DSSP file (Angstrom, degrees, kcal/mol; ACC not computed):
  #  RESIDUE AA STRUCTURE BP1 BP2  ACC     N-H-->O    O-->H-N    N-H-->O    O-->H-N    TCO  KAPPA ALPHA  PHI   PSI    X-CA   Y-CA   Z-CA
    1    1 A M     >        0   0    0      0, 0.0     4,-1.6     0, 0.0     3,-0.2   0.000 360.0 360.0 360.0 -39.4  179.0   88.9   43.4
    2    2 A K  H  >  +     0   0    0      1,-0.2     4,-2.1     2,-0.2     5,-0.2   0.851 360.0  54.0 -66.6 -33.4  177.4   85.8   45.0
    3    3 A K  H  > S+     0   0    0      1,-0.2     4,-2.4     2,-0.2    -1,-0.2   0.853 106.4  51.0 -66.3 -34.8  176.2   84.7   41.5
    4    4 A K  H  > S+     0   0    0     -3,-0.2     4,-2.2     2,-0.2    -2,-0.2   0.871 109.6  50.5 -70.9 -36.4  179.8   84.9   40.1
    5    5 A V  H  X S+     0   0    0     -4,-1.6     4,-2.9     2,-0.2     3,-0.3   0.983 114.1  44.0 -63.8 -56.8  181.1   82.7   43.0
    6    6 A Y  H  X S+     0   0    0     -4,-2.1     4,-2.8     1,-0.3     5,-0.2   0.905 113.8  51.2 -59.6 -42.5  178.3   80.0   42.4
    7    7 A A  H  X S+     0   0    0     -4,-2.4     4,-2.0     2,-0.2    -1,-0.3   0.885 110.0  48.8 -62.4 -39.4  178.9   80.2   38.7
    8    8 A G  H  X S+     0   0    0     -4,-2.2     4,-2.4    -3,-0.3    -2,-0.2   0.915 112.0  49.6 -62.3 -46.5  182.7   79.7   39.2
    9    9 A I  H  X S+     0   0    0     -4,-2.9     4,-2.3     1,-0.2    -2,-0.2   0.925 112.2  47.0 -60.1 -45.4  182.1   76.7   41.5
   10   10 A A  H  X S+     0   0    0     -4,-2.8     4,-2.0    -5,-0.2    -1,-0.2   0.882 112.3  49.9 -67.7 -33.8  179.7   75.1   39.1
   11   11 A L  H  X S+     0   0    0     -4,-2.0     4,-2.6    -5,-0.2    -1,-0.2   0.884 111.8  48.8 -71.6 -35.7  182.1   75.7   36.2
   12   12 A A  H  X S+     0   0    0     -4,-2.4     4,-2.1     2,-0.2    -2,-0.2   0.894 110.9  50.4 -69.2 -35.8  184.9   74.2   38.1
   13   13 A L  H  X S+     0   0    0     -4,-2.3     4,-1.9     2,-0.2    -2,-0.2   0.852 110.1  49.2 -67.7 -36.2  182.9   71.2   39.1
   14   14 A I  H  X S+     0   0    0     -4,-2.0     4,-3.1     2,-0.2    -2,-0.2   0.917 110.2  51.4 -66.8 -44.0  181.8   70.6   35.5
   15   15 A A  H  X S+     0   0    0     -4,-2.6     4,-2.6     1,-0.2    -2,-0.2   0.919 111.1  48.6 -62.7 -39.5  185.5   70.9   34.3
   16   16 A V  H  X S+     0   0    0     -4,-2.1     4,-2.3     2,-0.2    -1,-0.2   0.906 113.4  46.3 -63.9 -42.4  186.6   68.3   37.1
   17   17 A V  H  X S+     0   0    0     -4,-1.9     4,-2.7     2,-0.2    -2,-0.2   0.927 113.3  51.2 -68.2 -41.5  183.7   65.9   36.0
   18   18 A F  H  X S+     0   0    0     -4,-3.1     4,-2.5     1,-0.2     5,-0.2   0.920 111.7  45.5 -59.7 -46.6  184.7   66.5   32.3
   19   19 A V  H  X S+     0   0    0     -4,-2.6     4,-2.5     2,-0.2    -1,-0.2   0.894 112.2  51.9 -63.6 -41.6  188.4   65.7   32.9
   20   20 A F  H  X S+     0   0    0     -4,-2.3     4,-2.6     2,-0.2     5,-0.2   0.895 110.6  49.2 -56.5 -45.0  187.5   62.6   35.0
   21   21 A A  H  X S+     0   0    0     -4,-2.7     4,-2.4     2,-0.2    -2,-0.2   0.918 112.5  45.5 -64.4 -43.2  185.2   61.4   32.3
   22   22 A I  H  X S+     0   0    0     -4,-2.5     4,-3.0    -5,-0.2     5,-0.2   0.939 114.7  47.7 -68.0 -43.0  187.8   61.8   29.5
   23   23 A G  H  X S+     0   0    0     -4,-2.5     4,-1.7    -5,-0.2    -1,-0.2   0.918 112.0  50.2 -64.5 -37.8  190.5   60.2   31.6
   24   24 A S  H  X S+     0   0    0     -4,-2.6     4,-2.0     2,-0.2    -1,-0.2   0.946 111.7  50.1 -59.0 -49.8  188.2   57.2   32.6
   25   25 A F  H  < S+     0   0    0     -4,-2.4     3,-0.2     1,-0.2    -2,-0.2   0.933 111.5  46.0 -58.3 -48.9  187.3   56.8   28.9
   26   26 A L  H  < S+     0   0    0     -4,-3.0    -1,-0.2     1,-0.2    -2,-0.2   0.805 117.6  43.6 -69.6 -25.0  190.9   56.7   27.8
   27   27 A R  H  < S+     0   0    0     -4,-1.7    -1,-0.2    -5,-0.2    -2,-0.2   0.688  92.0 106.1 -88.0 -16.9  192.0   54.4   30.5
   28   28 A E  S  < S-     0   0    0     -4,-2.0     2,-0.9    -3,-0.2    -3,-0.0  -0.274  76.0-121.7 -63.9 140.2  189.0   52.1   30.1
   29   29 A N        +     0   0    0      1,-0.1     8,-0.5     6,-0.1    -1,-0.1  -0.779  33.6 174.6 -89.1 110.3  189.5   48.7   28.5
   30   30 A W        +     0   0    0     -2,-0.9    -1,-0.1     6,-0.1     2,-0.1   0.384  35.1 121.2 -96.2  -0.4  187.2   48.7   25.4
   31   31 A A    >   -     0   0    0      1,-0.1     3,-0.9     4,-0.1    -2,-0.0  -0.401  59.0-142.3 -71.9 143.0  188.4   45.4   23.9
   32   32 A A  T 3  S+     0   0    0      1,-0.2    -1,-0.1    -2,-0.1    -3,-0.0   0.594  97.4  58.3 -82.6 -10.8  185.7   42.7   23.5
   33   33 A N  T 3  S+     0   0    0      2,-0.1    -1,-0.2    63,-0.0    65,-0.1   0.221  99.5  64.9 -99.4  12.4  188.1   39.9   24.4
   34   34 A Q  S <  S-     0   0    0     -3,-0.9     3,-0.1    -5,-0.1     0, 0.0  -0.908  95.5 -89.9-129.2 155.9  188.9   41.3   27.9
   35   35 A P        -     0   0    0      0, 0.0    -4,-0.1     0, 0.0    -6,-0.1  -0.348  54.5 -97.6 -61.0 147.1  186.8   41.8   31.0
   36   36 A P        -     0   0    0      0, 0.0    -6,-0.1     0, 0.0    -4,-0.0  -0.218  35.8-113.4 -63.4 158.3  185.1   45.2   31.2
   37   37 A G     >  -     0   0    0     -8,-0.5     4,-2.3    -3,-0.1     5,-0.2  -0.202  39.6 -91.9 -77.5 176.6  186.6   47.9   33.2
   38   38 A P  H  > S+     0   0    0      0, 0.0     4,-1.9     0, 0.0     5,-0.1   0.802 124.0  49.5 -68.5 -28.4  184.8   49.2   36.3
   39   39 A I  H  > S+     0   0    0      2,-0.2     4,-2.6     1,-0.2     5,-0.2   0.961 112.2  46.9 -69.6 -51.7  182.9   52.0   34.5
   40   40 A E  H  > S+     0   0    0      1,-0.2     4,-2.9     2,-0.2     5,-0.2   0.902 113.4  48.5 -59.4 -46.4  181.7   49.7   31.8
   41   41 A G  H  X S+     0   0    0     -4,-2.3     4,-2.9     2,-0.2     5,-0.3   0.916 110.6  51.9 -59.7 -46.0  180.6   47.1   34.3
   42   42 A L  H  X S+     0   0    0     -4,-1.9     4,-2.3     1,-0.2    -2,-0.2   0.943 112.1  45.8 -58.9 -44.1  178.8   49.8   36.4
   43   43 A V  H  X S+     0   0    0     -4,-2.6     4,-2.8     2,-0.2    -2,-0.2   0.928 114.0  49.7 -64.6 -44.5  176.9   51.0   33.3
   44   44 A A  H  X S+     0   0    0     -4,-2.9     4,-2.8     1,-0.2     5,-0.2   0.929 111.0  47.4 -59.8 -45.8  176.1   47.4   32.2
   45   45 A R  H  X S+     0   0    0     -4,-2.9     4,-2.2     1,-0.2    -1,-0.2   0.923 113.4  50.5 -60.8 -43.8  174.7   46.5   35.7
   46   46 A W  H  X S+     0   0    0     -4,-2.3     4,-1.7    -5,-0.3    -2,-0.2   0.945 111.2  47.7 -61.7 -48.0  172.6   49.7   35.7
   47   47 A L  H  X S+     0   0    0     -4,-2.8     4,-1.8     1,-0.2     3,-0.3   0.934 111.9  48.3 -64.8 -43.8  171.2   49.0   32.3
   48   48 A R  H  X S+     0   0    0     -4,-2.8     4,-1.9     1,-0.2    -1,-0.2   0.863 107.7  55.7 -62.6 -33.4  170.3   45.5   33.1
   49   49 A S  H  < S+     0   0    0     -4,-2.2     4,-0.5     1,-0.2    -1,-0.2   0.848 108.2  50.3 -65.7 -31.9  168.6   46.7   36.4
   50   50 A L  H >< S+     0   0    0     -4,-1.7     3,-1.0    -3,-0.3     4,-0.4   0.887 106.5  53.7 -74.3 -35.6  166.5   49.0   34.3
   51   51 A A  H >< S+     0   0    0     -4,-1.8     3,-1.4     1,-0.2    -2,-0.2   0.875 104.3  55.5 -61.8 -41.2  165.5   46.3   32.0
   52   52 A R  T 3< S+     0   0    0     -4,-1.9    -1,-0.2     1,-0.3    -2,-0.2   0.633  97.9  63.8 -68.9 -14.6  164.3   44.1   34.9
   53   53 A Q  T <  S+     0   0    0     -3,-1.0     2,-0.5    -4,-0.5    -1,-0.3   0.593  83.2  96.4 -84.6 -13.0  162.0   46.8   36.0
   54   54 A S  S <  S-     0   0    0     -3,-1.4    65,-0.2    -4,-0.4    66,-0.1  -0.681 102.6 -19.5 -86.7 125.0  159.9   46.6   32.8
   55   55 A Q  S >  S+     0   0    0     -2,-0.5     3,-0.8     1,-0.1    -1,-0.2   0.821  73.7 159.7  60.4  42.3  156.7   44.6   32.9
   56   56 A P  T 3  S+     0   0    0      0, 0.0    59,-0.3     0, 0.0    60,-0.2   0.791  71.1  48.6 -72.2 -22.3  157.5   42.4   35.9
   57   57 A D  T 3  S+     0   0    0     58,-0.1     2,-0.4    56,-0.1    -2,-0.1   0.486  80.1 114.1 -94.8  -5.1  153.8   41.4   36.6
   58   58 A V    <   -     0   0    0     -3,-0.8    57,-0.8     1,-0.1     2,-0.3  -0.526  56.7-146.3 -75.2 128.6  152.8   40.4   33.1
   59   59 A K        -     0   0    0     -2,-0.4    -2,-0.1    55,-0.1    -1,-0.1  -0.642  21.4-102.7-100.5 149.7  152.0   36.8   32.9
   60   60 A N        -     0   0    0     -2,-0.3    -1,-0.1     1,-0.2    55,-0.0  -0.496  28.5-167.1 -69.9 120.2  152.6   34.5   29.9
   61   61 A P        +     0   0    0      0, 0.0    -1,-0.2     0, 0.0    79,-0.0   0.559  62.1  92.2 -84.5  -4.8  149.2   34.0   28.2
   62   62 A V  S    S-     0   0    0     81,-0.1    -2,-0.0    78,-0.0     0, 0.0  -0.757  78.7-128.5 -90.3 125.5  150.5   31.1   26.1
   63   63 A P        -     0   0    0      0, 0.0     2,-2.6     0, 0.0     5,-0.2  -0.430  20.7-113.5 -73.0 147.8  149.8   27.7   27.7
   64   64 A P        +     0   0    0      0, 0.0    -2,-0.0     0, 0.0    80,-0.0  -0.263  57.5 155.1 -79.5  56.6  152.8   25.3   28.0
   65   65 A T     >  -     0   0    0     -2,-2.6     4,-2.9     1,-0.1     3,-0.3  -0.520  59.0-107.3 -83.6 154.9  151.5   22.6   25.6
   66   66 A P  H  > S+     0   0    0      0, 0.0     4,-2.2     0, 0.0     5,-0.2   0.846 120.6  50.3 -49.5 -39.7  153.9   20.3   23.8
   67   67 A E  H  > S+     0   0    0      2,-0.2     4,-2.5     1,-0.2     5,-0.2   0.918 111.0  46.9 -68.4 -42.6  153.2   22.1   20.5
   68   68 A N  H  > S+     0   0    0     -3,-0.3     4,-2.8     2,-0.2    -1,-0.2   0.917 112.7  50.7 -67.1 -41.7  153.9   25.6   22.0
   69   69 A L  H  X S+     0   0    0     -4,-2.9     4,-3.3     2,-0.2    -2,-0.2   0.945 110.5  49.4 -59.4 -45.7  157.1   24.3   23.7
   70   70 A E  H  X S+     0   0    0     -4,-2.2     4,-2.6    -5,-0.3    -2,-0.2   0.913 112.0  47.5 -56.3 -47.9  158.3   22.9   20.4
   71   71 A E  H  X S+     0   0    0     -4,-2.5     4,-2.6     2,-0.2    -1,-0.2   0.909 112.2  50.0 -59.8 -43.6  157.6   26.1   18.5
   72   72 A G  H  X S+     0   0    0     -4,-2.8     4,-2.7     1,-0.2    -2,-0.2   0.911 110.4  51.0 -62.2 -40.6  159.3   28.0   21.2
   73   73 A R  H  X S+     0   0    0     -4,-3.3     4,-3.3     2,-0.2    -2,-0.2   0.925 108.8  51.1 -55.4 -47.5  162.3   25.7   21.0
   74   74 A T  H  X S+     0   0    0     -4,-2.6     4,-1.7     1,-0.2    -2,-0.2   0.905 112.9  44.3 -60.9 -40.8  162.5   26.1   17.3
   75   75 A H  H  X S+     0   0    0     -4,-2.6     4,-2.9     2,-0.2     5,-0.3   0.913 112.7  52.8 -64.2 -39.0  162.5   29.9   17.6
   76   76 A Y  H  X>S+     0   0    0     -4,-2.7     4,-3.4     1,-0.2     5,-1.7   0.930 109.2  50.0 -54.8 -48.8  165.0   29.7   20.4
   77   77 A E  H  <5S+     0   0    0     -4,-3.3    -1,-0.2     1,-0.2    -2,-0.2   0.838 115.8  42.3 -63.3 -35.4  167.3   27.5   18.3
   78   78 A K  H  <5S+     0   0    0     -4,-1.7    -1,-0.2    -5,-0.2    -2,-0.2   0.869 130.2  20.5 -76.9 -39.8  167.1   29.9   15.4
   79   79 A Q  H  <5S+     0   0    0     -4,-2.9    -3,-0.2    -5,-0.1    -2,-0.2   0.740 129.8  30.3-104.0 -25.4  167.4   33.2   17.2
   80   80 A C  T >X5S+     0   0    0     -4,-3.4     4,-2.8    -5,-0.3     3,-1.0   0.716  93.7  78.9-116.9 -29.7  169.0   32.7   20.7
   81   81 A V  H 3><S+     0   0    0     -5,-1.7     4,-1.5     1,-0.3     5,-0.1   0.778  82.1  68.1 -53.9 -34.7  171.3   29.7   20.6
   82   82 A F  H 34 S+     0   0    0     85,-0.2    14,-0.3     1,-0.2    -1,-0.3   0.894 120.1  17.6 -60.0 -40.9  174.2   31.5   19.0
   83   83 A C  H <4 S+     0   0    0     -3,-1.0    -2,-0.2    -4,-0.1    -1,-0.2   0.830 133.7  37.6 -98.1 -37.2  174.7   33.7   22.1
   84   84 A H  H  X S-     0   0    0     -4,-2.8     6,-1.7     1,-0.1     4,-0.7   0.483 103.1-129.9-100.7   1.3  172.9   31.9   25.0
   85   85 A G  T ><  -     0   0    0     -4,-1.5     3,-0.9    -5,-0.4    84,-0.2   0.177  31.5 -75.7  75.2 162.9  173.8   28.3   23.9
   86   86 A T  T 34 S+     0   0    0     82,-0.6    -1,-0.2     1,-0.2    83,-0.1   0.780 135.0  46.9 -69.3 -23.2  171.5   25.3   23.5
   87   87 A D  T 34 S-     0   0    0     -6,-0.1    -1,-0.2     3,-0.1    -2,-0.2   0.553 109.0-121.8 -96.8  -5.4  171.4   24.9   27.3
   88   88 A G  S << S+     0   0    0     -3,-0.9    17,-4.0    -4,-0.7    18,-0.6   0.571  74.9 126.3  75.9  14.6  170.7   28.7   28.0
   89   89 A K        -     0   0    0     -5,-0.2     2,-0.2     1,-0.2    -4,-0.2   0.607  58.9-145.8 -80.0 -12.1  173.8   29.0   30.2
   90   90 A G        +     0   0    0     -6,-1.7    -1,-0.2    78,-0.1    14,-0.1  -0.515  54.3  20.3  83.5-149.7  175.1   32.0   28.3
   91   91 A Q        -     0   0    0     11,-1.4     6,-0.1    -2,-0.2    -7,-0.1  -0.313  63.1-164.2 -69.0 131.2  178.6   32.7   27.6
   92   92 A T    >   -     0   0    0      4,-0.2     3,-1.7    -2,-0.1    78,-0.1  -0.775  31.7-113.6-109.6 156.2  181.3   30.0   27.9
   93   93 A P  T 3  S+     0   0    0      0, 0.0    -1,-0.1     0, 0.0    77,-0.1   0.877 118.7  41.6 -54.1 -37.1  185.1   30.3   28.1
   94   94 A D  T 3  S+     0   0    0     75,-0.2     2,-0.1     2,-0.0     3,-0.1   0.354 106.9  79.8 -98.0   7.2  185.5   28.6   24.7
   95   95 A G  S <  S-     0   0    0     -3,-1.7   -12,-0.1     1,-0.2    -4,-0.1  -0.322  98.3 -54.9-101.4-171.3  182.6   30.5   23.0
   96   96 A I        -     0   0    0    -14,-0.3     2,-0.5    -2,-0.1    -4,-0.2  -0.377  58.5-128.9 -64.2 142.7  182.2   34.0   21.5
   97   97 A Q        +     0   0    0     -3,-0.1     2,-0.4    -6,-0.1    -1,-0.1  -0.841  28.9 178.2 -99.2 126.0  183.1   36.6   24.0
   98   98 A F        -     0   0    0     -2,-0.5     4,-0.2   -15,-0.1    -7,-0.1  -0.971  24.1-126.1-122.1 137.8  180.6   39.5   24.7
   99   99 A Y  S    S+     0   0    0     -2,-0.4   -65,-0.0     1,-0.2    -2,-0.0  -0.961 106.9  38.3-129.3 119.2  181.2   42.2   27.2
  100  100 A P  S    S-     0   0    0      0, 0.0    29,-0.3     0, 0.0    -1,-0.2   0.421 119.0-116.7 -68.5 150.3  179.0   42.6   29.2
  101  101 A P        -     0   0    0      0, 0.0    -2,-0.1     0, 0.0    -4,-0.1  -0.182  26.9 -96.4 -60.1 151.3  178.9   38.8   29.0
  102  102 A V        -     0   0    0     -4,-0.2   -11,-1.4   -19,-0.1    -4,-0.0  -0.485  49.3-128.5 -67.3 127.0  175.8   37.0   27.8
  103  103 A P        -     0   0    0      0, 0.0     2,-0.3     0, 0.0    -1,-0.1  -0.357  17.9-103.2 -79.5 163.7  173.9   36.2   30.9
  104  104 A S        -     0   0    0    -14,-0.1   -15,-0.2     1,-0.1   -14,-0.1  -0.629  19.0-159.4 -84.2 144.0  172.6   32.8   31.8
  105  105 A L  S    S+     0   0    0    -17,-4.0   -16,-0.2    -2,-0.3    48,-0.2   0.388  89.0  42.7 -95.2  -2.3  168.9   32.1   31.3
  106  106 A V  S    S+     0   0    0    -18,-0.6   -17,-0.1    46,-0.1    -1,-0.1   0.532  80.5 107.8-127.2  -9.6  168.8   29.3   33.7
  107  107 A E  S >  S-     0   0    0    -19,-0.2     3,-1.5     1,-0.1     4,-0.2  -0.380  76.0-116.8 -70.1 151.7  170.9   30.1   36.7
  108  108 A P  G >  S+     0   0    0      0, 0.0     3,-1.1     0, 0.0    -1,-0.1   0.808 114.1  58.8 -54.4 -35.3  169.0   30.8   40.0
  109  109 A N  G 3  S+     0   0    0      1,-0.2    -2,-0.0     2,-0.1    -3,-0.0   0.553  85.8  80.1 -76.9  -5.4  170.2   34.4   40.1
  110  110 A A  G <   +     0   0    0     -3,-1.5    -1,-0.2     1,-0.1    -3,-0.0   0.710  60.7 160.5 -75.6 -18.7  168.6   35.0   36.7
  111  111 A E    <   +     0   0    0     -3,-1.1     2,-0.3    -4,-0.2    -1,-0.1   0.374  11.4 154.2   0.3  55.1  165.2   35.5   38.4
  112  112 A L        -     0   0    0     -7,-0.1     2,-0.1     1,-0.0    -1,-0.1  -0.738  41.6-121.9 -95.5 154.5  163.5   37.4   35.7
  113  113 A T     >  -     0   0    0     -2,-0.3     4,-2.4   -61,-0.2     5,-0.2  -0.410  26.2-108.2 -85.3 167.8  159.7   37.2   35.4
  114  114 A D  H  > S+     0   0    0      1,-0.2     4,-2.6     2,-0.2     5,-0.2   0.930 122.6  51.7 -60.1 -43.2  158.0   35.9   32.2
  115  115 A G  H  > S+     0   0    0    -57,-0.8     4,-2.5   -59,-0.3    -1,-0.2   0.871 108.5  49.7 -64.4 -37.9  157.0   39.5   31.5
  116  116 A Q  H  > S+     0   0    0      2,-0.2     4,-2.5   -60,-0.2    -1,-0.2   0.917 111.0  48.0 -55.5 -51.7  160.5   40.8   31.9
  117  117 A I  H  X S+     0   0    0     -4,-2.4     4,-2.4     1,-0.2    -2,-0.2   0.903 112.6  50.1 -59.7 -43.0  162.0   38.2   29.6
  118  118 A H  H  X S+     0   0    0     -4,-2.6     4,-2.2     1,-0.2    -2,-0.2   0.945 110.5  49.8 -64.9 -47.0  159.2   39.0   27.0
  119  119 A F  H  X S+     0   0    0     -4,-2.5     4,-2.7     1,-0.2     5,-0.3   0.887 113.1  46.4 -59.3 -40.3  160.0   42.9   27.3
  120  120 A I  H  X S+     0   0    0     -4,-2.5     4,-3.1     1,-0.2    -1,-0.2   0.907 111.9  50.2 -72.6 -36.8  163.8   42.3   26.8
  121  121 A V  H  < S+     0   0    0     -4,-2.4    12,-2.3    -5,-0.2    -1,-0.2   0.900 115.7  42.2 -69.1 -36.2  163.3   40.0   23.9
  122  122 A I  H  < S+     0   0    0     -4,-2.2    12,-1.1    10,-0.2    -2,-0.2   0.939 130.6  25.3 -70.7 -45.8  160.9   42.5   22.2
  123  123 A H  H  < S-     0   0    0     -4,-2.7     9,-0.3    -5,-0.2    -3,-0.2   0.737  92.4-149.5 -88.1 -24.1  163.1   45.7   23.0
  124  124 A G     <  -     0   0    0     -4,-3.1     2,-0.4    -5,-0.3    -1,-0.1  -0.222  27.8 -82.6  68.4-177.5  166.6   44.4   23.4
  125  125 A I    >   -     0   0    0      5,-1.9     3,-1.2     3,-0.1     5,-0.4  -0.954  41.4-129.0-132.8 112.5  169.0   46.0   25.7
  126  126 A R  T 3  S+     0   0    0     -2,-0.4     3,-0.1     1,-0.3     4,-0.0  -0.238  90.0  21.8 -64.5 148.6  170.9   49.1   24.3
  127  127 A Y  T 3  S+     0   0    0      1,-0.3     2,-0.3     2,-0.0    -1,-0.3   0.691 112.6  80.2  65.8  23.9  174.8   49.0   24.6
  128  128 A T  S <  S-     0   0    0     -3,-1.2    -1,-0.3     2,-0.3    -3,-0.1  -0.828  96.5 -99.5-136.7-175.0  174.9   45.2   24.9
  129  129 A A  S    S+     0   0    0    -29,-0.3    -3,-0.1    -2,-0.3   -27,-0.0   0.407  86.4 112.7 -89.9   4.2  174.7   42.5   22.3
  130  130 A M        -     0   0    0     -5,-0.4    -5,-1.9    -4,-0.0    -2,-0.3  -0.655  53.7-163.1 -80.6 114.9  171.0   41.8   23.0
  131  131 A P        -     0   0    0      0, 0.0     2,-0.4     0, 0.0    -7,-0.3  -0.448  23.6-101.2 -91.8 169.7  169.1   42.9   19.9
  132  132 A S        -     0   0    0     -9,-0.3     3,-0.3    -8,-0.1   -10,-0.2  -0.735  23.6-167.7 -85.0 135.7  165.4   43.7   19.6
  133  133 A F    >>  +     0   0    0    -12,-2.3     4,-3.1    -2,-0.4     3,-1.0   0.179  54.7 114.7-107.5  15.5  163.3   40.8   18.1
  134  134 A E  T 34 S+     0   0    0    -12,-1.1    -1,-0.1     1,-0.3   -12,-0.1   0.803  84.4  37.1 -59.6 -35.4  160.2   43.0   17.6
  135  135 A K  T 34 S+     0   0    0     -3,-0.3    -1,-0.3   -13,-0.1    -2,-0.1   0.482 119.1  50.6-100.4   0.3  160.5   42.8   13.8
  136  136 A V  T <4 S+     0   0    0     -3,-1.0     2,-0.3     1,-0.3    -2,-0.2   0.801 114.0  28.2 -99.9 -49.1  161.6   39.2   13.7
  137  137 A L  S  < S-     0   0    0     -4,-3.1    -1,-0.3   -15,-0.1    -4,-0.0  -0.918  77.3-119.4-126.4 148.0  159.1   37.4   16.0
  138  138 A T    >>  -     0   0    0     -2,-0.3     4,-2.3     1,-0.1     3,-0.5  -0.355  35.9-105.6 -73.5 163.6  155.5   38.0   16.8
  139  139 A P  H 3> S+     0   0    0      0, 0.0     4,-1.9     0, 0.0     5,-0.1   0.859 123.3  50.9 -57.2 -34.9  154.6   38.7   20.4
  140  140 A E  H 3> S+     0   0    0      2,-0.2     4,-1.1     1,-0.2     5,-0.1   0.807 107.5  51.9 -69.8 -29.5  153.0   35.2   20.6
  141  141 A E  H <> S+     0   0    0     -3,-0.5     4,-2.1     2,-0.2     3,-0.2   0.893 108.6  52.0 -70.2 -41.6  156.2   33.6   19.2
  142  142 A I  H  X S+     0   0    0     -4,-2.3     4,-1.9     1,-0.2    -2,-0.2   0.883 105.5  54.5 -62.7 -36.3  158.2   35.5   21.9
  143  143 A W  H  X S+     0   0    0     -4,-1.9     4,-1.6     2,-0.2    -1,-0.2   0.844 107.5  51.3 -66.3 -30.5  155.9   34.1   24.6
  144  144 A K  H  X S+     0   0    0     -4,-1.1     4,-2.2    -3,-0.2    -2,-0.2   0.847 107.2  52.1 -67.7 -40.0  156.6   30.6   23.2
  145  145 A V  H  X S+     0   0    0     -4,-2.1     4,-2.7     2,-0.2    -2,-0.2   0.904 106.1  54.0 -64.6 -38.7  160.3   31.4   23.4
  146  146 A V  H  X S+     0   0    0     -4,-1.9     4,-2.2     2,-0.2    -2,-0.2   0.889 106.7  53.8 -64.4 -41.5  159.7   32.4   27.1
  147  147 A L  H  X S+     0   0    0     -4,-1.6     4,-1.8     1,-0.2    -1,-0.2   0.952 108.7  47.7 -54.2 -49.8  158.1   28.9   27.6
  148  148 A W  H  X S+     0   0    0     -4,-2.2     4,-2.5     2,-0.2    -2,-0.2   0.899 109.1  53.3 -59.3 -44.7  161.2   27.2   26.2
  149  149 A V  H  X S+     0   0    0     -4,-2.7     4,-1.8     1,-0.3    -1,-0.2   0.941 109.7  48.7 -60.7 -45.0  163.5   29.3   28.4
  150  150 A R  H  X S+     0   0    0     -4,-2.2     4,-0.6     1,-0.2    -1,-0.3   0.857 109.1  53.1 -61.5 -35.6  161.5   28.2   31.4
  151  151 A R  H >X S+     0   0    0     -4,-1.8     4,-1.4     1,-0.2     3,-0.7   0.868 105.4  55.6 -58.0 -42.3  161.8   24.6   30.2
  152  152 A L  H 3< S+     0   0    0     -4,-2.5     3,-0.3     1,-0.2    -2,-0.2   0.895 104.0  52.7 -60.3 -43.8  165.5   25.0   30.0
  153  153 A A  H 3< S+     0   0    0     -4,-1.8    -1,-0.2     1,-0.2    -2,-0.2   0.702 107.5  53.5 -69.0 -22.2  165.8   26.1   33.6
  154  154 A Q  H << S-     0   0    0     -3,-0.7    -1,-0.2    -4,-0.6    -2,-0.2   0.815 119.8  -2.3 -85.7 -31.6  163.8   22.9   34.8
  155  155 A A  S  < S-     0   0    0     -4,-1.4    -1,-0.2    -3,-0.3     0, 0.0  -0.978  87.2 -73.9-158.3 161.6  165.8   20.2   33.2
  156  156 A P        -     0   0    0      0, 0.0    -3,-0.1     0, 0.0   -69,-0.1  -0.368  60.9-114.4 -60.0 134.2  168.8   19.4   30.9
  157  157 A P        -     0   0    0      0, 0.0   -70,-0.0     0, 0.0   -71,-0.0  -0.421  26.4-117.8 -71.4 146.7  167.7   20.3   27.3
  158  158 A P        -     0   0    0      0, 0.0     3,-0.1     0, 0.0    -3,-0.0  -0.249  51.0 -66.1 -72.8 174.2  167.3   17.5   24.8
  159  159 A E        -     0   0    0      1,-0.1     0, 0.0     2,-0.1     0, 0.0  -0.213  69.4 -80.8 -64.9 151.2  169.5   17.5   21.7
  160  160 A P        -     0   0    0      0, 0.0    -1,-0.1     0, 0.0     5,-0.1  -0.190  33.9-130.0 -51.7 139.9  168.9   20.3   19.2
  161  161 A S        -     0   0    0     -3,-0.1     4,-0.1     3,-0.1    -2,-0.1   0.443  51.3 -98.5 -77.1   0.1  165.9   19.7   16.8
  162  162 A G  S    S+     0   0    0      2,-0.3     3,-0.2   -85,-0.0    -1,-0.1   0.428  97.0 114.3  99.4  -0.9  168.0   20.5   13.8
  163  163 A A  S    S-     0   0    0      1,-0.3     2,-0.3     2,-0.0   -89,-0.0   0.767  93.8  -4.4 -74.6 -24.4  166.9   24.0   13.4
  164  164 A S        +     0   0    0      1,-0.1    -1,-0.3   -83,-0.0    -2,-0.3  -0.786  52.0 179.1-172.0 122.3  170.4   25.3   14.3
  165  165 A E        +     0   0    0     -2,-0.3   -79,-0.1    -3,-0.2     2,-0.1   0.461  60.9  95.2-101.1  -5.2  173.5   23.4   15.3
  166  166 A A        +     0   0    0    -89,-0.1   -81,-0.0   -81,-0.0    -2,-0.0  -0.348  52.0  65.6 -86.0 166.2  175.6   26.5   15.6
  167  167 A G  S    S-     0   0    0     -2,-0.1   -85,-0.2   -85,-0.1     2,-0.2  -0.378  85.6 -48.6 118.6 169.5  176.4   28.6   18.6
  168  168 A P        -     0   0    0      0, 0.0   -82,-0.6     0, 0.0     2,-0.4  -0.499  49.7-159.2 -76.1 144.3  178.3   28.2   21.9
  169  169 A R        -     0   0    0    -84,-0.2   -75,-0.2    -2,-0.2   -84,-0.1  -0.952  16.9-121.6-125.1 143.2  177.5   25.2   24.0
  170  170 A S              0   0    0     -2,-0.4   -78,-0.0     1,-0.1   -79,-0.0  -0.631 360.0 360.0 -82.5 141.5  178.1   24.9   27.7
  171  171 A P              0   0    0      0, 0.0    -1,-0.1     0, 0.0   -79,-0.0   0.535 360.0 360.0 -63.7 360.0  180.4   22.0   28.7
């Protein structure tokens, strides 16, 4: 008798969760040109927090020489500018809209380590617009992009080198 009561309670609980999930899904705003709803925002923050836990202590093995910075800049302009902008500030009001929004790579709250940035660029972030570049760039090229991202955070970026003029730009 006791097992039947527990099974009934568990089944009722599962039914309530299922109804809530379906109701939330149907009420959720899934449009890309509107801010995300609370559930999507919660999931996006959770996924981003998981990405930040990966490889936080790995140091960049590539020295910040002018040649490495220039190569990192070239790869950044070819692969990253479209979403993150030439200045690394991410989504702008007049640019392409992604939800979750494209994060800034240069704001103080971006506080990602070199290893975390490298991990994210290699693997991407599922359920966001961040793709994996594992088959596009070598690990060393990605480390050079990390060098350039760090350079963006230190000073205003110079004009694009001509590799790519497209993409959102911050005002």
